[in-house]
C-alpha positions in Angstrom: 17.2 43.8 39.0 16.1 40.6 41.0 18.5 41.5 43.7 17.0 40.6 47.1 14.0 39.1 45.8 12.8 35.4 45.1 12.1 34.1 42.1 8.7 32.9 41.4 8.3 28.8 41.3 5.7 29.6 38.4 7.5 29.5 35.1 4.6 32.2 33.9 5.0 34.3 36.8 8.9 34.6 36.1 8.5 35.6 33.0 6.0 38.1 33.8 8.2 39.5 36.5 11.0 39.3 33.8 9.2 41.7 31.6 8.3 43.9 34.1 11.9 44.4 35.1 13.0 45.0 31.3 10.2 47.4 30.8 11.3 49.5 33.5 15.2 49.4 32.1 16.2 52.3 29.5 15.9 51.2 26.0 19.4 50.9 25.6 19.7 48.6 28.5 16.9 46.1 27.5 18.1 45.7 24.1 21.7 44.7 25.2 20.2 42.6 28.0 17.9 40.9 25.1 21.1 40.4 22.7 23.0 39.0 25.6 20.4 36.8 26.4 19.8 35.4 23.3 23.2 35.1 22.3 24.3 33.1 25.5 21.2 30.6 25.5 21.9 30.1 21.8 25.4 29.3 22.7 24.2 27.0 25.5 22.0 25.1 23.1 24.8 24.4 20.8 27.1 23.7 23.2 24.9 21.7 25.5 23.2 20.4 22.8 26.2 18.4 21.0 26.7 16.4 24.8 22.8 15.9 24.8 22.5 14.2 21.6 25.6 12.4 21.8 24.5 10.9 24.9 21.1 10.2 23.8 21.9 8.7 20.3 25.0 6.6 22.3 21.7 4.5 23.7 20.0 4.4 20.9 20.2 1.6 18.3 20.6 3.0 14.5 21.5 6.0 13.1 18.2 7.7 12.3 17.9 9.2 15.7 21.6 10.8 14.9 20.2 12.2 12.0 17.3 13.9 13.3 18.9 15.0 16.3 22.1 16.6 14.5 19.9 17.4 11.7 17.3 20.3 13.5 20.3 21.1 15.9 21.9 24.1 14.0 18.3 25.2 13.4 17.7 25.4 17.0 20.4 28.0 18.1 19.7 29.9 15.1 16.3 30.2 16.3 17.2 31.3 19.4 19.1 34.5 18.1 15.8 35.3 15.5 13.8 34.8 18.8 16.4 37.6 20.4 16.1 39.7 17.4 12.1 39.3 17.4 12.0 40.4 20.9 14.6 43.1 20.5 12.1 45.0 18.4 10.2 46.4 21.2 12.9 48.7 23.0 14.2 49.8 19.5 11.1 51.3 19.1 10.2 51.1 15.4 6.9 52.4 13.8 4.0 50.5 13.3 4.2 49.4 9.7 8.1 48.7 9.4 7.6 46.7 12.8 5.6 45.0 11.0 7.9 44.4 8.0 10.6 43.7 10.1 8.7 40.8 12.8 7.7 39.8 9.0 11.1 39.1 7.7 12.4 37.4 11.1 9.6 34.8 10.8 10.0 34.4 7.2 13.7 33.7 7.6 12.7 31.5 10.8 10.5 29.3 8.8 12.5 29.5 5.8 15.2 27.7 7.9 13.4 25.2 9.7 11.4 24.0 6.5 14.9 23.4 4.9 15.9 21.9 7.9 13.2 19.5 7.6 13.6 18.6 4.1 17.6 17.8 4.1 16.3 15.9 7.3 13.8 13.8 5.4 16.2 13.2 2.5 18.9 11.9 5.1 16.5 9.3 6.6 15.3 8.0 3.5 18.7 7.5 2.6 19.9 5.8 5.5 16.3 3.9 5.5 17.1 2.5 2.2 20.3 1.3 3.1 18.9 -0.9 5.9 16.2 -3.2 6.7 14.7 -1.1 9.3 11.2 -0.8 7.2 9.6 -1.6 4.0 12.3 -0.2 1.4 9.0 0.2 -1.3 7.7 2.9 0.9 10.6 4.9 1.4 10.4 7.2 -1.7 6.8 7.6 -1.3 7.5 8.9 2.3 10.1 11.1 1.4 8.2 12.8 -1.3 5.1 13.0 0.4 7.1 14.5 3.5 8.6 17.0 1.3 5.4 18.4 -0.3 3.8 18.6 3.4 6.7 20.5 4.6 6.8 23.2 1.4 3.1 23.5 1.5 3.4 24.2 5.1 6.1 26.6 4.8 4.4 28.8 1.9 1.3 29.1 3.7 3.0 30.4 7.0 5.3 32.9 4.3 1.9 34.3 3.1 0.0 34.5 6.2 3.2 36.4 7.7 2.7 39.1 4.6 -0.8 39.5 4.8 -1.7 38.0 1.6 -5.0 37.0 0.7 -4.9 33.5 -0.3 -8.3 32.9 -1.9 -7.8 34.0 -5.1 -4.8 31.6 -5.2 -6.9 29.1 -4.1 -9.3 29.7 -6.7 -6.3 30.0 -9.2 -4.8 26.5 -8.0 -8.3 24.7 -8.6 -8.4 25.5 -11.9 -4.7 25.0 -12.1 -5.0 22.2 -10.7 -7.7 20.6 -13.3 -5.5 21.6 -16.4 -2.1 20.1 -14.7 -4.1 16.9 -13.7 -5.4 16.5 -17.4 -1.9 16.8 -18.8 -0.1 14.7 -16.0 -3.1 11.9 -15.8 -0.1 9.5 -16.7 1.8 10.8 -13.6 -0.6 11.1 -11.1 -1.9 7.9 -12.3 1.6 6.1 -11.5 1.6 8.1 -8.2 -1.6 6.3 -6.9 -0.1 2.9 -8.1 2.8 3.2 -6.1 0.7 3.5 -3.2 -1.6 0.6 -4.3 1.2 -1.1 -4.7 2.7 -0.8 -1.5 -0.4 -1.0 0.5 -1.4 -4.5 -1.1 2.2 -5.9 -0.5 2.8 -6.8 -4.4 6.5 -7.0 -4.2 9.1 -4.6 -2.4 12.8 -4.0 -3.3 14.7 -7.2 -3.9 11.9 -9.4 -4.5 12.1 -11.7 -7.8 9.0 -11.0 -9.8 7.9 -12.0 -13.3 5.5 -9.7 -15.4 3.0 -11.0 -18.1 5.3 -10.1 -20.6 7.6 -13.0 -19.4 10.2 -10.6 -18.1 11.5 -11.7 -15.0 14.3 -10.2 -12.7 14.9 -8.6 -9.4 13.2 -5.3 -8.3 15.9 -2.9 -7.8 13.8 0.4 -6.9 10.4 1.7 -6.3 9.7 5.3 -6.7 6.5 7.1 -7.0 6.6 7.0 -11.0 7.9 3.3 -11.7 9.4 0.2 -10.7 13.0 -0.8 -12.0 13.7 -4.6 -12.4 17.3 -5.9 -13.4 16.3 -9.2 -15.5 18.5 -12.4 -15.5 20.5 -10.8 -18.5 21.6 -7.6 -16.2 19.4 -5.5 -18.1 17.4 -2.8 -16.1 13.8 -2.5 -17.0 11.3 0.4 -16.2 7.9 0.1 -16.0 4.9 2.7 -14.9 3.1 1.6 -11.5 0.1 2.3 -13.3 0.9 -0.7 -15.7 1.8 -2.5 -13.0 -0.9 -1.8 -10.6 -3.4 -3.1 -13.4 -1.6 -6.6 -14.3 -0.7 -9.7 -13.3 2.5 -10.1 -11.3 3.7 -13.0 -9.9 6.3 -12.6 -7.0 8.7 -15.3 -6.6 9.6 -14.2 -3.3 6.4 -13.8 -1.5 5.7 -15.6 0.7 8.9 -17.2 1.2 12.0 -17.0 -0.7 12.2 -20.8 -1.2 11.1 -21.9 -4.6 10.2 -25.3 -5.7 11.8 -26.3 -9.3 10.2 -29.3 -11.7 12.7 -31.6 -13.4 10.5 -33.6 -16.0 11.7 -36.6 -17.4 10.6 -39.6 -19.7 12.1 -43.0 -18.8 11.4 -46.1 -21.4 8.2 -48.2 -20.8 9.4 -51.4 -18.7 11.5 -49.2 -16.5 11.6 -50.1 -12.6 10.0 -46.9 -11.7 11.1 -47.7 -8.0 14.8 -47.5 -9.0 13.6 -44.3 -11.2 12.8 -42.8 -8.1 15.6 -43.7 -5.9 17.8 -42.5 -8.3 16.2 -39.2 -9.2 16.2 -38.6 -5.1 20.0 -39.5 -5.0 20.7 -36.8 -7.8 18.7 -34.3 -5.4 20.3 -35.4 -2.1 23.7 -34.9 -4.2 23.4 -31.3 -5.1 24.0 -28.7 -2.6 21.6 -26.0 -4.2 18.6 -27.7 -3.1 17.1 -27.7 0.1 16.7 -30.6 2.7 13.5 -29.5 4.1 10.4 -29.6 2.4 12.2 -33.0 1.3 12.4 -33.6 -2.6 10.0 -35.6 -3.8 9.0 -38.0 -7.3 5.8 -38.2 -9.0 4.7 -40.0 -11.8 2.8 -37.8 -14.2 1.2 -40.0 -16.9 2.2 -42.0 -19.7 3.3 -40.7 -23.2 3.3 -41.9 -26.6 7.1 -42.9 -26.3 7.7 -42.9 -22.2 6.6 -42.9 -18.5 6.4 -39.2 -17.7 8.2 -38.6 -14.4 9.1 -35.6 -12.3 11.4 -34.9 -9.8 10.5 -32.0 -7.1 12.7 -30.1 -5.0 13.1 -26.6 -3.3 15.9 -24.0 -3.3 16.2 -21.1 -1.0 16.3 -18.5 -3.6 14.2 -17.8 -7.3 17.6 -16.5 -8.5 19.1 -20.0 -8.4 16.4 -21.5 -10.2 18.3 -21.3 -13.7 21.5 -22.7 -12.3 19.9 -25.6 -10.1 17.5 -26.9 -13.1 20.7 -26.6 -15.0 22.8 -29.0 -12.8 19.9 -31.5 -11.9 19.5 -32.0 -15.4 23.2 -33.0 -16.2 22.9 -35.1 -12.7 19.9 -36.8 -13.9 21.4 -37.5 -17.1 25.0 -38.8 -15.8 22.8 -41.2 -13.1 20.5 -42.5 -15.7 23.5 -43.4 -17.9 25.2 -44.8 -15.3 22.6 -47.1 -14.1 21.5 -47.8 -17.5 18.1 -46.1 -17.1 16.7 -45.2 -20.5 15.4 -41.8 -21.7 13.1 -42.6 -25.0 12.8 -40.3 -27.8 10.3 -40.8 -31.0 11.1 -43.2 -33.7 9.8 -43.9 -36.8 10.1 -47.2 -38.7 8.9 -47.7 -42.1 7.9 -51.0 -44.0 7.7 -51.5 -47.4 5.2 -54.5 -48.4 4.2 -54.9 -52.1 4.7 -51.4 -53.2 2.5 -50.1 -50.3 4.7 -48.2 -46.9 3.6 -48.3 -43.5 4.9 -46.0 -41.3 4.6 -46.8 -37.8 5.6 -44.5 -34.5 7.8 -46.3 -32.3 9.8 -45.7 -29.1 11.9 -47.5 -27.1 10.2 -50.8 -28.5 6.6 -49.8 -27.9 4.5 -49.0 -31.3 2.7 -45.9 -31.1 0.0 -44.8 -33.8 0.0 -46.2 -37.2 -0.9 -44.5 -40.2 -0.7 -45.9 -43.6 0.5 -43.9 -47.2 0.2 -45.3 -50.7 3.6 -44.9 -52.7 3.7 -44.8 -56.2 5.5 -48.0 -58.2 8.4 -47.1 -59.8 
């Protein structure tokens, strides 16, 4: 066929020369050539593709590239075989109607294979991303659902085009059906757009500790297109619709940094040495391993109460989940240190004095009188 002739340098010219040579052969020989070449190229793609994929993925960090390349690899050599079957129609000499049906069938099979392959690859990539820190995990479920929707939509459009189905009536029906579905599923749609708004606003992501308006506090376990799941400190999973979270006040204790400041309020008796109190509280914070060295702990005098001087120990912990435990340990440490150093923690006291049948009630704390109230008693 090409004996004694040099192949054209231009690929398009080479393809044209191949077509002319193929057309000069008898139909059965042309059919054999097409089938043999398609199977040979498919085998080459199958074997050579494995080697190329192994060489490429070895140089790239992560598993996403491996998932994508190995996912589309089987569809690649199946595509070569189907393309060979598509080109084999001409040598067979099918009539016009049958030829169109065979061509539409081959293209439909090819479209379905690639559609299923791309959806499957998208799911595997999403699963891989949820187990790593490559991207923000809150966007992964949204990416997976949008990707699947786009692939299925494009595949459906191509299938209708192959079979010459007029989609204009379908679009009109879809418009009416869309209105009906929109009214029936308005909550679902609101949750979907709520999830998108929460992501782009950066409200929270998987792993963050959030506090809701209802007072519930927990770790974000999952963010889907419909709802957000948090695990409370009681190890209970709470599911909240995204539309509700999008319109509510959400406190993210993990942003912008995971370090959180905790407050340990305590009252000391009037007359206490405040410098000594401050030194004692800082010693308690320094001795606690859960307290961060930076920022350094500090003590603030907040005010003068009825029975005590109100003091507050401020210190930082590395993660909001440690707040309860750190508060517990610091309270125990403060109480023990005050008992050891003789610093008094006062409590409200009430003294009753009876003079000539009249009772005088006096609130007092730590030796300091508070407000007084008089009450007239009955003579017995």
